[in-house]
C-alpha positions as CSV (number, residue, x, y, z in Angstrom):
1,M,47.7,16.1,0.9
2,V,46.8,19.6,1.8
3,S,48.7,22.4,-0.1
4,G,51.4,20.0,-1.1
5,C,52.0,18.7,2.4
6,W,51.0,15.6,4.2
7,I,48.2,15.9,6.7
8,T,49.6,15.2,10.2
9,Q,48.0,13.9,13.4
10,A,48.5,17.5,14.8
11,D,46.4,18.8,11.8
12,R,43.6,16.4,12.6
13,V,43.6,17.2,16.3
14,R,43.5,20.9,15.5
15,W,40.6,20.4,13.2
16,Q,38.6,18.5,15.8
17,Q,39.4,21.2,18.4
18,Q,38.3,23.9,16.0
19,A,35.0,22.0,15.3
20,A,34.3,21.8,19.0
21,L,35.0,25.5,19.5
22,T,32.8,26.4,16.5
23,L,30.0,24.3,18.0
24,A,30.4,26.0,21.4
25,A,30.2,29.4,19.7
26,I,27.1,28.5,17.7
27,L,25.3,27.2,20.8
28,A,26.3,30.2,22.9
29,G,24.7,32.5,20.3
30,C,21.5,30.6,19.7
31,D,19.7,30.3,23.0
32,D,16.3,30.5,21.2
33,L,16.8,27.5,18.9
34,P,14.9,24.4,19.6
35,L,17.0,21.7,21.2
36,I,18.4,18.8,19.1
37,A,18.9,16.5,22.1
38,R,15.9,15.5,24.2
39,A,17.4,15.8,27.6
40,G,20.9,16.7,28.7
41,G,23.9,16.9,26.5
42,T,24.8,14.4,23.8
43,L,28.1,14.0,22.0
44,A,28.2,11.7,18.9
45,G,31.2,10.5,16.9
46,H,31.3,8.5,13.8
47,V,34.4,6.8,12.2
48,A,34.5,5.7,8.6
49,G,37.0,4.6,6.0
50,A,40.0,2.4,6.0
51,G,41.1,1.5,9.5
52,A,37.8,2.5,11.0
53,G,37.7,-0.6,13.1
54,N,41.0,0.2,14.8
55,V,40.0,3.9,15.3
56,F,36.7,2.8,16.8
57,A,38.5,0.3,19.1
58,A,41.0,3.0,20.3
59,W,38.3,5.5,21.2
60,H,36.2,2.7,22.8
61,R,39.2,1.8,25.0
62,V,40.2,5.4,25.9
63,L,36.7,6.4,26.8
64,A,36.1,3.2,28.7
65,M,32.8,2.7,26.8
66,G,30.3,-0.1,27.4
67,D,29.2,-3.1,25.3
68,V,29.5,-2.9,21.6
69,L,26.3,-3.5,19.6
70,G,26.6,-4.2,15.9
71,T,24.5,-3.9,12.8
72,P,25.5,-5.9,9.7
73,L,25.8,-3.9,6.5
74,S,26.0,-5.3,3.0
75,G,29.5,-4.0,2.7
76,G,30.7,-4.5,6.3
77,S,29.3,-3.6,9.7
78,R,28.3,-0.7,11.9
79,P,29.4,-1.1,15.6
80,R,27.9,1.2,18.2
81,T,28.6,1.9,21.8
82,R,27.4,4.3,24.4
83,S,28.6,5.7,27.8
84,S,28.2,8.8,29.9
85,R,30.9,11.2,30.9
86,G,30.2,14.1,33.2
87,G,26.5,13.9,32.6
88,V,27.0,14.0,28.8
89,R,25.8,11.0,26.8
90,V,28.5,9.8,24.4
91,T,27.7,7.6,21.4
92,L,30.4,6.2,19.1
93,T,29.6,4.5,15.8
94,A,31.7,3.3,12.9
95,T,31.2,2.1,9.4
96,V,33.7,-0.8,9.1
97,P,34.4,-2.2,5.6
98,A,33.8,-5.9,4.9
99,G,36.7,-8.0,6.0
100,E,37.9,-5.6,8.6
101,R,37.2,-6.2,12.3
102,N,35.9,-3.5,14.6
103,G,39.0,-4.1,16.8
104,V,37.0,-4.4,20.1
105,T,37.4,-7.7,21.9
106,S,35.2,-6.9,25.0
């Protein structure tokens, strides 16, 4: 809860949009900083917590991402997938708790 109210999907979407706008503003004002990415743009997203497997699967599906690679963890797994959209490399990872599937059936 935030300020006595439940967090809505609209709140989460607004926070993600604000984060993207903040990043754009930082990058626009810092032309002299060394690059984080080696070549081209890179967008990375990470999902964690309860339901992470289903969230990962939903983003994987909507972004039409490639094969899913996995890394076993002592308490679950870490699926990873990559694709490219408009010349930007997109990487999606998740930390999926033990006993929960990553939701991707491809």
